[in-house]
Phi, psi and omega in degrees: 000314184298318181297317179294320179296314179298315179299319178299311182298315181296325177294320179291321177299316178300321176297314179301318182294331177293334180277348184306311182295332184253012183286090185258319184277082181258009184294337180278347182282128183294341181266004181295127178233291189253001178143187187296327183302316179298319180297316179297317180296319178297314179297319179297317178294323178296315178298317179298319179296319178297317178296323179296315179297318177296319179297319177296319178299312181298317178300313181292327174297318178295320178298322180299315178294321181295319185255018183304328181263008181275194181298146180294333179294315179296314181297319179298320178296317179293316178302319179297317178296317180300314180297318178296317179293323178295322176297319179295318179297318178298319179295317178295319179295330182295341176291347177251026185297344177275357179284140183297338180271356180289139180251137179299332180295345180272353184306132183283000000 
C-alpha cells in the first residue's frame, strides 16, 4: 500500500510541476496578491514540501531495514516516524481524491 500511495503522490506532484510555467489563471487562489509569479512560487514550494516528506519517509524505510536487527527501542522510534510520515503522505494525497487513480483505502 505504501509504495502505491507514494507513487501516486509523486505522480500528482510531477503533474503539478508541469503546470508551473503555464500557471496563468491564479485569480481563484486565495493567496493571490500581485500576480501569477506568487501563485507559481507557492505551487513550487508546495511541490517541494511534498517531495521532502516523501524523501523523509523513504529514508526512514531504509533505516528500518538497516536497523531491523538492532534494539527494539531504535526500531520502535523509526516505526513511529514511518507511521507518522505515512499519515502525512495519505493526507497530502487526499487532496487529489478526485483523480481516477486515487484509492479510497488511502483516505487519511
